[in-house]
mmCIF file as gemmi writes it, N, C-alpha and C atoms, coordinates in Angstrom:
data_model
loop_
_atom_site.group_PDB
_atom_site.id
_atom_site.type_symbol
_atom_site.label_atom_id
_atom_site.label_alt_id
_atom_site.label_comp_id
_atom_site.label_asym_id
_atom_site.label_entity_id
_atom_site.label_seq_id
_atom_site.pdbx_PDB_ins_code
_atom_site.Cartn_x
_atom_site.Cartn_y
_atom_site.Cartn_z
_atom_site.occupancy
_atom_site.B_iso_or_equiv
_atom_site.pdbx_formal_charge
_atom_site.auth_seq_id
_atom_site.auth_asym_id
_atom_site.pdbx_PDB_model_num
ATOM 1 N N . MET Axp A 1 ? 85.719 105.976 87.712 1 0 ? 1 A 1
ATOM 2 C CA . MET Axp A 1 ? 86.995 106.1 88.37 1 0 ? 1 A 1
ATOM 3 C C . MET Axp A 1 ? 86.844 106.549 89.799 1 0 ? 1 A 1
ATOM 4 N N . PHE Axp A 2 ? 87.789 106.27 90.613 1 0 ? 2 A 1
ATOM 5 C CA . PHE Axp A 2 ? 87.82 106.687 92 1 0 ? 2 A 1
ATOM 6 C C . PHE Axp A 2 ? 88.066 108.155 92.263 1 0 ? 2 A 1
ATOM 7 N N . SER Axp A 3 ? 87.073 108.901 92.967 1 0 ? 3 A 1
ATOM 8 C CA . SER Axp A 3 ? 87.267 110.302 93.207 1 0 ? 3 A 1
ATOM 9 C C . SER Axp A 3 ? 88.044 110.729 94.344 1 0 ? 3 A 1
ATOM 10 N N . GLN Axp A 4 ? 88.133 109.91 95.429 1 0 ? 4 A 1
ATOM 11 C CA . GLN Axp A 4 ? 88.701 110.35 96.682 1 0 ? 4 A 1
ATOM 12 C C . GLN Axp A 4 ? 89.17 109.166 97.366 1 0 ? 4 A 1
ATOM 13 N N . ILE Axp A 5 ? 90.321 109.323 97.893 1 0 ? 5 A 1
ATOM 14 C CA . ILE Axp A 5 ? 90.772 108.113 98.828 1 0 ? 5 A 1
ATOM 15 C C . ILE Axp A 5 ? 90.417 108.472 100.331 1 0 ? 5 A 1
ATOM 16 N N . LYS Axp A 6 ? 89.868 107.361 101.014 1 0 ? 6 A 1
ATOM 17 C CA . LYS Axp A 6 ? 89.541 107.566 102.419 1 0 ? 6 A 1
ATOM 18 C C . LYS Axp A 6 ? 90.631 107.022 103.209 1 0 ? 6 A 1
ATOM 19 N N . LYS Axp A 7 ? 90.419 106.944 104.621 1 0 ? 7 A 1
ATOM 20 C CA . LYS Axp A 7 ? 91.604 106.571 105.41 1 0 ? 7 A 1
ATOM 21 C C . LYS Axp A 7 ? 91.737 105.154 105.509 1 0 ? 7 A 1
ATOM 22 N N . HIS Axp A 8 ? 92.675 104.575 106.078 1 0 ? 8 A 1
ATOM 23 C CA . HIS Axp A 8 ? 92.93 103.271 106.283 1 0 ? 8 A 1
ATOM 24 C C . HIS Axp A 8 ? 92.36 102.85 107.545 1 0 ? 8 A 1
ATOM 25 N N . ILE Axp A 9 ? 91.585 101.711 107.66 1 0 ? 9 A 1
ATOM 26 C CA . ILE Axp A 9 ? 91.044 101.288 108.664 1 0 ? 9 A 1
ATOM 27 C C . ILE Axp A 9 ? 91.578 100.032 109.301 1 0 ? 9 A 1
ATOM 28 N N . VAL Axp A 10 ? 91.827 99.755 110.586 1 0 ? 10 A 1
ATOM 29 C CA . VAL Axp A 10 ? 92.272 98.517 111.173 1 0 ? 10 A 1
ATOM 30 C C . VAL Axp A 10 ? 91.238 97.95 112.078 1 0 ? 10 A 1
ATOM 31 N N . VAL Axp A 11 ? 90.853 96.639 111.915 1 0 ? 11 A 1
ATOM 32 C CA . VAL Axp A 11 ? 90.062 95.902 112.708 1 0 ? 11 A 1
ATOM 33 C C . VAL Axp A 11 ? 90.746 95.029 113.54 1 0 ? 11 A 1
ATOM 34 N N . SER Axp A 12 ? 90.663 94.717 114.819 1 0 ? 12 A 1
ATOM 35 C CA . SER Axp A 12 ? 91.199 93.562 115.453 1 0 ? 12 A 1
ATOM 36 C C . SER Axp A 12 ? 90.135 92.664 116.066 1 0 ? 12 A 1
ATOM 37 N N . LEU Axp A 13 ? 90.299 91.416 115.82 1 0 ? 13 A 1
ATOM 38 C CA . LEU Axp A 13 ? 89.074 90.528 116.209 1 0 ? 13 A 1
ATOM 39 C C . LEU Axp A 13 ? 89.603 89.602 117.309 1 0 ? 13 A 1
ATOM 40 N N . ASN Axp A 14 ? 90.179 90.035 118.343 1 0 ? 14 A 1
ATOM 41 C CA . ASN Axp A 14 ? 90.866 89.237 119.363 1 0 ? 14 A 1
ATOM 42 C C . ASN Axp A 14 ? 90.059 89.349 120.776 1 0 ? 14 A 1
ATOM 43 N N . ASN Axp A 15 ? 88.781 89.61 120.737 1 0 ? 15 A 1
ATOM 44 C CA . ASN Axp A 15 ? 87.985 89.629 121.931 1 0 ? 15 A 1
ATOM 45 C C . ASN Axp A 15 ? 88.379 90.536 123.052 1 0 ? 15 A 1
ATOM 46 N N . ASP Axp A 16 ? 88.993 91.852 122.561 1 0 ? 16 A 1
ATOM 47 C CA . ASP Axp A 16 ? 89.334 92.8 123.493 1 0 ? 16 A 1
ATOM 48 C C . ASP Axp A 16 ? 88.376 93.827 123.512 1 0 ? 16 A 1
ATOM 49 N N . ASN Axp A 17 ? 87.24 93.943 122.626 1 0 ? 17 A 1
ATOM 50 C CA . ASN Axp A 17 ? 86.186 94.809 122.526 1 0 ? 17 A 1
ATOM 51 C C . ASN Axp A 17 ? 86.808 96.224 121.808 1 0 ? 17 A 1
ATOM 52 N N . VAL Axp A 18 ? 88.003 96.15 121.368 1 0 ? 18 A 1
ATOM 53 C CA . VAL Axp A 18 ? 88.614 97.285 120.78 1 0 ? 18 A 1
ATOM 54 C C . VAL Axp A 18 ? 88.767 97.222 119.218 1 0 ? 18 A 1
ATOM 55 N N . ASN Axp A 19 ? 88.482 98.244 118.48 1 0 ? 19 A 1
ATOM 56 C CA . ASN Axp A 19 ? 88.405 98.297 117.029 1 0 ? 19 A 1
ATOM 57 C C . ASN Axp A 19 ? 87.713 97.019 116.366 1 0 ? 19 A 1
ATOM 58 N N . GLN Axp A 20 ? 86.506 96.866 116.999 1 0 ? 20 A 1
ATOM 59 C CA . GLN Axp A 20 ? 85.67 95.605 116.356 1 0 ? 20 A 1
ATOM 60 C C . GLN Axp A 20 ? 84.577 96.072 115.631 1 0 ? 20 A 1
ATOM 61 N N . ILE Axp A 21 ? 84.308 97.314 115.466 1 0 ? 21 A 1
ATOM 62 C CA . ILE Axp A 21 ? 83.126 97.793 114.624 1 0 ? 21 A 1
ATOM 63 C C . ILE Axp A 21 ? 83.7 98.811 113.661 1 0 ? 21 A 1
ATOM 64 N N . ILE Axp A 22 ? 83.241 98.863 112.437 1 0 ? 22 A 1
ATOM 65 C CA . ILE Axp A 22 ? 83.432 99.894 111.487 1 0 ? 22 A 1
ATOM 66 C C . ILE Axp A 22 ? 82.323 100.635 111.08 1 0 ? 22 A 1
ATOM 67 N N . ASP Axp A 23 ? 82.447 101.794 111.431 1 0 ? 23 A 1
ATOM 68 C CA . ASP Axp A 23 ? 81.202 102.667 111.076 1 0 ? 23 A 1
ATOM 69 C C . ASP Axp A 23 ? 81.609 103.67 109.634 1 0 ? 23 A 1
ATOM 70 N N . PHE Axp A 24 ? 81.195 103.137 108.542 1 0 ? 24 A 1
ATOM 71 C CA . PHE Axp A 24 ? 81.518 103.96 107.401 1 0 ? 24 A 1
ATOM 72 C C . PHE Axp A 24 ? 80.831 105.363 107.478 1 0 ? 24 A 1
ATOM 73 N N . THR Axp A 25 ? 79.802 105.702 108.214 1 0 ? 25 A 1
ATOM 74 C CA . THR Axp A 25 ? 79.198 107.151 107.982 1 0 ? 25 A 1
ATOM 75 C C . THR Axp A 25 ? 80.146 107.945 108.652 1 0 ? 25 A 1
ATOM 76 N N . ASP Axp A 26 ? 80.996 107.646 109.795 1 0 ? 26 A 1
ATOM 77 C CA . ASP Axp A 26 ? 81.951 108.33 110.366 1 0 ? 26 A 1
ATOM 78 C C . ASP Axp A 26 ? 81.569 109.825 110.614 1 0 ? 26 A 1
ATOM 79 N N . ASN Axp A 27 ? 80.227 109.967 110.897 1 0 ? 27 A 1
ATOM 80 C CA . ASN Axp A 27 ? 79.695 111.404 111.218 1 0 ? 27 A 1
ATOM 81 C C . ASN Axp A 27 ? 79.959 112.414 110.013 1 0 ? 27 A 1
ATOM 82 N N . SER Axp A 28 ? 80.064 111.852 108.892 1 0 ? 28 A 1
ATOM 83 C CA . SER Axp A 28 ? 80.257 112.707 107.679 1 0 ? 28 A 1
ATOM 84 C C . SER Axp A 28 ? 78.922 113.079 107.149 1 0 ? 28 A 1
ATOM 85 N N . ARG Axp A 29 ? 79.21 114.141 106.129 1 0 ? 29 A 1
ATOM 86 C CA . ARG Axp A 29 ? 77.956 114.683 105.481 1 0 ? 29 A 1
ATOM 87 C C . ARG Axp A 29 ? 77.685 113.753 104.132 1 0 ? 29 A 1
ATOM 88 N N . ILE Axp A 30 ? 78.448 112.748 103.901 1 0 ? 30 A 1
ATOM 89 C CA . ILE Axp A 30 ? 78.25 111.878 102.795 1 0 ? 30 A 1
ATOM 90 C C . ILE Axp A 30 ? 76.744 111.196 102.764 1 0 ? 30 A 1
ATOM 91 N N . GLN Axp A 31 ? 76.199 111.205 101.924 1 0 ? 31 A 1
ATOM 92 C CA . GLN Axp A 31 ? 75.05 110.385 101.709 1 0 ? 31 A 1
ATOM 93 C C . GLN Axp A 31 ? 75.394 108.934 100.922 1 0 ? 31 A 1
ATOM 94 N N . ILE Axp A 32 ? 75.531 108.024 101.715 1 0 ? 32 A 1
ATOM 95 C CA . ILE Axp A 32 ? 76.013 106.648 101.217 1 0 ? 32 A 1
ATOM 96 C C . ILE Axp A 32 ? 74.848 105.751 100.575 1 0 ? 32 A 1
ATOM 97 N N . LYS Axp A 33 ? 75.192 105.331 99.552 1 0 ? 33 A 1
ATOM 98 C CA . LYS Axp A 33 ? 74.223 104.518 98.855 1 0 ? 33 A 1
ATOM 99 C C . LYS Axp A 33 ? 74.564 102.895 99.002 1 0 ? 33 A 1
ATOM 100 N N . LYS Axp A 34 ? 75.911 102.84 99.01 1 0 ? 34 A 1
ATOM 101 C CA . LYS Axp A 34 ? 76.404 101.321 99.177 1 0 ? 34 A 1
ATOM 102 C C . LYS Axp A 34 ? 77.855 101.225 99.655 1 0 ? 34 A 1
ATOM 103 N N . VAL Axp A 35 ? 78.378 100.251 100.308 1 0 ? 35 A 1
ATOM 104 C CA . VAL Axp A 35 ? 79.626 100.089 100.722 1 0 ? 35 A 1
ATOM 105 C C . VAL Axp A 35 ? 80.03 98.627 100.298 1 0 ? 35 A 1
ATOM 106 N N . VAL Axp A 36 ? 81.051 98.356 99.554 1 0 ? 36 A 1
ATOM 107 C CA . VAL Axp A 36 ? 81.574 97.189 99.057 1 0 ? 36 A 1
ATOM 108 C C . VAL Axp A 36 ? 82.84 96.916 99.617 1 0 ? 36 A 1
ATOM 109 N N . ILE Axp A 37 ? 83.065 95.738 100.182 1 0 ? 37 A 1
ATOM 110 C CA . ILE Axp A 37 ? 84.426 95.408 100.58 1 0 ? 37 A 1
ATOM 111 C C . ILE Axp A 37 ? 85.03 94.311 99.787 1 0 ? 37 A 1
ATOM 112 N N . TYR Axp A 38 ? 86.214 94.605 99.289 1 0 ? 38 A 1
ATOM 113 C CA . TYR Axp A 38 ? 86.845 93.687 98.217 1 0 ? 38 A 1
ATOM 114 C C . TYR Axp A 38 ? 88.109 93.012 98.99 1 0 ? 38 A 1
ATOM 115 N N . ASP Axp A 39 ? 88.548 91.625 98.581 1 0 ? 39 A 1
ATOM 116 C CA . ASP Axp A 39 ? 89.656 91.126 98.98 1 0 ? 39 A 1
ATOM 117 C C . ASP Axp A 39 ? 90.917 91.645 98.078 1 0 ? 39 A 1
ATOM 118 N N . ILE Axp A 40 ? 92.156 91.323 98.375 1 0 ? 40 A 1
ATOM 119 C CA . ILE Axp A 40 ? 93.209 91.872 97.723 1 0 ? 40 A 1
ATOM 120 C C . ILE Axp A 40 ? 93.149 91.498 96.123 1 0 ? 40 A 1
ATOM 121 N N . LYS Axp A 41 ? 92.32 90.39 95.856 1 0 ? 41 A 1
ATOM 122 C CA . LYS Axp A 41 ? 92.369 89.994 94.404 1 0 ? 41 A 1
ATOM 123 C C . LYS Axp A 41 ? 91.085 90.625 93.671 1 0 ? 41 A 1
ATOM 124 N N . CYS Axp A 42 ? 90.364 91.685 94.486 1 0 ? 42 A 1
ATOM 125 C CA . CYS Axp A 42 ? 89.254 92.416 93.932 1 0 ? 42 A 1
ATOM 126 C C . CYS Axp A 42 ? 87.879 91.508 93.906 1 0 ? 42 A 1
ATOM 127 N N . LYS Axp A 43 ? 87.965 90.464 94.582 1 0 ? 43 A 1
ATOM 128 C CA . LYS Axp A 43 ? 86.609 89.717 94.722 1 0 ? 43 A 1
ATOM 129 C C . LYS Axp A 43 ? 85.802 90.302 95.833 1 0 ? 43 A 1
ATOM 130 N N . THR Axp A 44 ? 84.536 90.534 95.621 1 0 ? 44 A 1
ATOM 131 C CA . THR Axp A 44 ? 83.65 91.139 96.392 1 0 ? 44 A 1
ATOM 132 C C . THR Axp A 44 ? 83.504 90.202 97.627 1 0 ? 44 A 1
ATOM 133 N N . CYS Axp A 45 ? 83.627 90.463 99.011 1 0 ? 45 A 1
ATOM 134 C CA . CYS Axp A 45 ? 83.571 89.696 100.095 1 0 ? 45 A 1
ATOM 135 C C . CYS Axp A 45 ? 82.283 90.094 100.835 1 0 ? 45 A 1
ATOM 136 N N . ILE Axp A 46 ? 81.749 91.419 100.776 1 0 ? 46 A 1
ATOM 137 C CA . ILE Axp A 46 ? 80.462 91.72 101.516 1 0 ? 46 A 1
ATOM 138 C C . ILE Axp A 46 ? 79.945 93.166 101.002 1 0 ? 46 A 1
ATOM 139 N N . GLU Axp A 47 ? 78.712 93.176 100.849 1 0 ? 47 A 1
ATOM 140 C CA . GLU Axp A 47 ? 78.085 94.617 100.381 1 0 ? 47 A 1
ATOM 141 C C . GLU Axp A 47 ? 77.207 95.162 101.545 1 0 ? 47 A 1
ATOM 142 N N . LEU Axp A 48 ? 77.163 96.262 101.972 1 0 ? 48 A 1
ATOM 143 C CA . LEU Axp A 48 ? 76.25 96.852 102.88 1 0 ? 48 A 1
ATOM 144 C C . LEU Axp A 48 ? 75.519 97.785 102.039 1 0 ? 48 A 1
ATOM 145 N N . LYS Axp A 49 ? 74.109 97.578 101.924 1 0 ? 49 A 1
ATOM 146 C CA . LYS Axp A 49 ? 73.388 98.207 101.157 1 0 ? 49 A 1
ATOM 147 C C . LYS Axp A 49 ? 72.104 99.117 101.757 1 0 ? 49 A 1
ATOM 148 N N . SER Axp A 50 ? 72.285 99.088 103.151 1 0 ? 50 A 1
ATOM 149 C CA . SER Axp A 50 ? 71.335 99.886 103.902 1 0 ? 50 A 1
ATOM 150 C C . SER Axp A 50 ? 71.909 100.307 105.159 1 0 ? 50 A 1
ATOM 151 N N . VAL Axp A 51 ? 71.18 101.447 105.834 1 0 ? 51 A 1
ATOM 152 C CA . VAL Axp A 51 ? 71.594 101.95 106.947 1 0 ? 51 A 1
ATOM 153 C C . VAL Axp A 51 ? 71.454 100.874 108.191 1 0 ? 51 A 1
ATOM 154 N N . PRO Axp A 52 ? 72.154 100.735 109.114 1 0 ? 52 A 1
ATOM 155 C CA . PRO Axp A 52 ? 73.502 101.449 109.265 1 0 ? 52 A 1
ATOM 156 C C . PRO Axp A 52 ? 74.63 100.816 108.455 1 0 ? 52 A 1
ATOM 157 N N . PHE Axp A 53 ? 75.461 101.773 107.874 1 0 ? 53 A 1
ATOM 158 C CA . PHE Axp A 53 ? 76.588 101.228 107.184 1 0 ? 53 A 1
ATOM 159 C C . PHE Axp A 53 ? 77.871 100.868 108.133 1 0 ? 53 A 1
ATOM 160 N N . GLN Axp A 54 ? 77.656 99.694 108.825 1 0 ? 54 A 1
ATOM 161 C CA . GLN Axp A 54 ? 78.495 99.428 109.658 1 0 ? 54 A 1
ATOM 162 C C . GLN Axp A 54 ? 78.804 97.908 109.466 1 0 ? 54 A 1
ATOM 163 N N . LEU Axp A 55 ? 80.15 97.602 109.756 1 0 ? 55 A 1
ATOM 164 C CA . LEU Axp A 55 ? 80.649 96.126 109.804 1 0 ? 55 A 1
ATOM 165 C C . LEU Axp A 55 ? 80.808 95.713 111.319 1 0 ? 55 A 1
ATOM 166 N N . MET Axp A 56 ? 80.032 94.836 111.796 1 0 ? 56 A 1
ATOM 167 C CA . MET Axp A 56 ? 80.375 94.352 113.198 1 0 ? 56 A 1
ATOM 168 C C . MET Axp A 56 ? 81.1 93.075 113.2 1 0 ? 56 A 1
ATOM 169 N N . LYS Axp A 57 ? 81.577 92.628 114.424 1 0 ? 57 A 1
ATOM 170 C CA . LYS Axp A 57 ? 82.446 91.42 114.506 1 0 ? 57 A 1
ATOM 171 C C . LYS Axp A 57 ? 81.809 90.315 113.827 1 0 ? 57 A 1
ATOM 172 N N . GLU Axp A 58 ? 80.413 90.277 113.849 1 0 ? 58 A 1
ATOM 173 C CA . GLU Axp A 58 ? 79.678 89.034 113.197 1 0 ? 58 A 1
ATOM 174 C C . GLU Axp A 58 ? 80.12 88.956 111.671 1 0 ? 58 A 1
ATOM 175 N N . ASN Axp A 59 ? 80.1 90.171 111.113 1 0 ? 59 A 1
ATOM 176 C CA . ASN Axp A 59 ? 80.361 90.329 109.789 1 0 ? 59 A 1
ATOM 177 C C . ASN Axp A 59 ? 81.811 89.677 109.345 1 0 ? 59 A 1
ATOM 178 N N . PHE Axp A 60 ? 82.722 89.739 110.086 1 0 ? 60 A 1
ATOM 179 C CA . PHE Axp A 60 ? 84.099 89.278 110.022 1 0 ? 60 A 1
ATOM 180 C C . PHE Axp A 60 ? 84.276 87.843 110.156 1 0 ? 60 A 1
ATOM 181 N N . LYS Axp A 61 ? 83.252 86.991 110.288 1 0 ? 61 A 1
ATOM 182 C CA . LYS Axp A 61 ? 83.735 85.502 110.71 1 0 ? 61 A 1
ATOM 183 C C . LYS Axp A 61 ? 84.301 84.594 109.742 1 0 ? 61 A 1
ATOM 184 N N . ASN Axp A 62 ? 84.106 85.345 108.312 1 0 ? 62 A 1
ATOM 185 C CA . ASN Axp A 62 ? 84.553 84.495 107.214 1 0 ? 62 A 1
ATOM 186 C C . ASN Axp A 62 ? 85.967 85.405 106.76 1 0 ? 62 A 1
ATOM 187 N N . PHE Axp A 63 ? 86.35 86.483 107.2 1 0 ? 63 A 1
ATOM 188 C CA . PHE Axp A 63 ? 87.284 87.393 106.863 1 0 ? 63 A 1
ATOM 189 C C . PHE Axp A 63 ? 88.661 86.647 107.668 1 0 ? 63 A 1
ATOM 190 N N . PRO Axp A 64 ? 89.671 86.4 106.57 1 0 ? 64 A 1
ATOM 191 C CA . PRO Axp A 64 ? 91.103 85.871 107.304 1 0 ? 64 A 1
ATOM 192 C C . PRO Axp A 64 ? 91.701 87.1 107.509 1 0 ? 64 A 1
ATOM 193 N N . THR Axp A 65 ? 92.799 86.984 108.289 1 0 ? 65 A 1
ATOM 194 C CA . THR Axp A 65 ? 93.815 88.118 108.469 1 0 ? 65 A 1
ATOM 195 C C . THR Axp A 65 ? 94.176 88.492 107.093 1 0 ? 65 A 1
ATOM 196 N N . GLY Axp A 66 ? 94.286 89.762 106.918 1 0 ? 66 A 1
ATOM 197 C CA . GLY Axp A 66 ? 94.766 90.376 105.726 1 0 ? 66 A 1
ATOM 198 C C . GLY Axp A 66 ? 94.342 91.719 105.326 1 0 ? 66 A 1
ATOM 199 N N . SER Axp A 67 ? 94.554 91.971 104.096 1 0 ? 67 A 1
ATOM 200 C CA . SER Axp A 67 ? 94.334 93.518 103.651 1 0 ? 67 A 1
ATOM 201 C C . SER Axp A 67 ? 93.118 93.517 102.712 1 0 ? 67 A 1
ATOM 202 N N . TYR Axp A 68 ? 92.284 94.337 102.813 1 0 ? 68 A 1
ATOM 203 C CA . TYR Axp A 68 ? 91.055 94.526 101.998 1 0 ? 68 A 1
ATOM 204 C C . TYR Axp A 68 ? 90.966 96.009 101.36 1 0 ? 68 A 1
ATOM 205 N N . ILE Axp A 69 ? 90.211 96.148 100.488 1 0 ? 69 A 1
ATOM 206 C CA . ILE Axp A 69 ? 89.839 97.472 99.918 1 0 ? 69 A 1
ATOM 207 C C . ILE Axp A 69 ? 88.264 97.61 100.192 1 0 ? 69 A 1
ATOM 208 N N . TYR Axp A 70 ? 88.086 99.057 100.477 1 0 ? 70 A 1
ATOM 209 C CA . TYR Axp A 70 ? 86.446 99.208 100.581 1 0 ? 70 A 1
ATOM 210 C C . TYR Axp A 70 ? 86.289 100.321 99.705 1 0 ? 70 A 1
ATOM 211 N N . LYS Axp A 71 ? 85 100.416 99.005 1 0 ? 71 A 1
ATOM 212 C CA . LYS Axp A 71 ? 84.544 101.304 98.173 1 0 ? 71 A 1
ATOM 213 C C . LYS Axp A 71 ? 83.063 101.833 98.896 1 0 ? 71 A 1
ATOM 214 N N . ILE Axp A 72 ? 83.238 103.185 99.041 1 0 ? 72 A 1
ATOM 215 C CA . ILE Axp A 72 ? 81.931 103.828 99.421 1 0 ? 72 A 1
ATOM 216 C C . ILE Axp A 72 ? 81.332 104.421 98.151 1 0 ? 72 A 1
ATOM 217 N N . ILE Axp A 73 ? 79.998 104.002 97.75 1 0 ? 73 A 1
ATOM 218 C CA . ILE Axp A 73 ? 79.462 104.663 96.801 1 0 ? 73 A 1
ATOM 219 C C . ILE Axp A 73 ? 78.358 105.639 97.316 1 0 ? 73 A 1
ATOM 220 N N . THR Axp A 74 ? 78.543 106.909 96.989 1 0 ? 74 A 1
ATOM 221 C CA . THR Axp A 74 ? 77.595 107.985 97.502 1 0 ? 74 A 1
ATOM 222 C C . THR Axp A 74 ? 76.402 108.12 96.63 1 0 ? 74 A 1
ATOM 223 N N . SER Axp A 75 ? 75.358 108.716 97.128 1 0 ? 75 A 1
ATOM 224 C CA . SER Axp A 75 ? 74.138 108.98 96.403 1 0 ? 75 A 1
ATOM 225 C C . SER Axp A 75 ? 74.261 109.674 95.197 1 0 ? 75 A 1
ATOM 226 N N . ASP Axp A 76 ? 75.367 110.402 94.933 1 0 ? 76 A 1
ATOM 227 C CA . ASP Axp A 76 ? 75.685 111.247 93.668 1 0 ? 76 A 1
ATOM 228 C C . ASP Axp A 76 ? 76.615 110.366 93.009 1 0 ? 76 A 1
ATOM 229 N N . ASN Axp A 77 ? 76.671 109.153 93.104 1 0 ? 77 A 1
ATOM 230 C CA . ASN Axp A 77 ? 77.634 108.077 92.384 1 0 ? 77 A 1
ATOM 231 C C . ASN Axp A 77 ? 79.089 108.401 92.37 1 0 ? 77 A 1
ATOM 232 N N . LYS Axp A 78 ? 79.566 109.041 93.497 1 0 ? 78 A 1
ATOM 233 C CA . LYS Axp A 78 ? 80.902 109.195 93.553 1 0 ? 78 A 1
ATOM 234 C C . LYS Axp A 78 ? 81.487 107.792 94.236 1 0 ? 78 A 1
ATOM 235 N N . ASN Axp A 79 ? 82.551 107.491 93.887 1 0 ? 79 A 1
ATOM 236 C CA . ASN Axp A 79 ? 83.395 106.283 94.655 1 0 ? 79 A 1
ATOM 237 C C . ASN Axp A 79 ? 84.449 106.877 95.528 1 0 ? 79 A 1
ATOM 238 N N . LEU Axp A 80 ? 84.358 106.586 96.918 1 0 ? 80 A 1
ATOM 239 C CA . LEU Axp A 80 ? 85.611 106.9 97.754 1 0 ? 80 A 1
ATOM 240 C C . LEU Axp A 80 ? 86.044 105.498 98.074 1 0 ? 80 A 1
ATOM 241 N N . VAL Axp A 81 ? 87.555 105.448 98.05 1 0 ? 81 A 1
ATOM 242 C CA . VAL Axp A 81 ? 88.08 104.053 98.444 1 0 ? 81 A 1
ATOM 243 C C . VAL Axp A 81 ? 88.961 104.26 99.507 1 0 ? 81 A 1
ATOM 244 N N . GLY Axp A 82 ? 89.345 103.054 99.972 1 0 ? 82 A 1
ATOM 245 C CA . GLY Axp A 82 ? 90.349 103.186 101.119 1 0 ? 82 A 1
ATOM 246 C C . GLY Axp A 82 ? 90.638 101.7 101.405 1 0 ? 82 A 1
ATOM 247 N N . THR Axp A 83 ? 91.515 101.519 102.489 1 0 ? 83 A 1
ATOM 248 C CA . THR Axp A 83 ? 91.93 100.058 102.796 1 0 ? 83 A 1
ATOM 249 C C . THR Axp A 83 ? 91.603 99.81 104.031 1 0 ? 83 A 1
ATOM 250 N N . LEU Axp A 84 ? 91.337 98.538 104.346 1 0 ? 84 A 1
ATOM 251 C CA . LEU Axp A 84 ? 91.07 97.945 105.717 1 0 ? 84 A 1
ATOM 252 C C . LEU Axp A 84 ? 92.014 96.712 105.855 1 0 ? 84 A 1
ATOM 253 N N . THR Axp A 85 ? 92.487 96.501 107.162 1 0 ? 85 A 1
ATOM 254 C CA . THR Axp A 85 ? 93.256 95.369 107.716 1 0 ? 85 A 1
ATOM 255 C C . THR Axp A 85 ? 92.704 94.778 108.763 1 0 ? 85 A 1
ATOM 256 N N . CYS Axp A 86 ? 92.375 93.532 108.655 1 0 ? 86 A 1
ATOM 257 C CA . CYS Axp A 86 ? 91.735 92.619 109.627 1 0 ? 86 A 1
ATOM 258 C C . CYS Axp A 86 ? 92.826 91.903 110.176 1 0 ? 86 A 1
ATOM 259 N N . VAL Axp A 87 ? 92.886 92.04 111.619 1 0 ? 87 A 1
ATOM 260 C CA . VAL Axp A 87 ? 94.008 91.174 112.363 1 0 ? 87 A 1
ATOM 261 C C . VAL Axp A 87 ? 93.112 90.367 113.243 1 0 ? 87 A 1
ATOM 262 N N . ARG Axp A 88 ? 93.595 89.09 113.499 1 0 ? 88 A 1
ATOM 263 C CA . ARG Axp A 88 ? 92.857 88.231 114.395 1 0 ? 88 A 1
ATOM 264 C C . ARG Axp A 88 ? 93.853 87.73 115.527 1 0 ? 88 A 1
């Protein structure tokens, strides 16, 4: 079960160099094991399994505009979930 809800993230991919990188570490003390991004139908879109736990503009080339769910799995197997909106 999910233990904590994280914040809502917005990424805009319109070549203005604003909101184009998502850093899931967010300077927190959480030890991340893996980050998984799901589409609205809960299909896995991408998994980040190693440091840096970041999504760059290049990672979004196959992401259409829409809402996504992300899950951060910590080293002590807690699940932190949040939402992500991709805007083109």
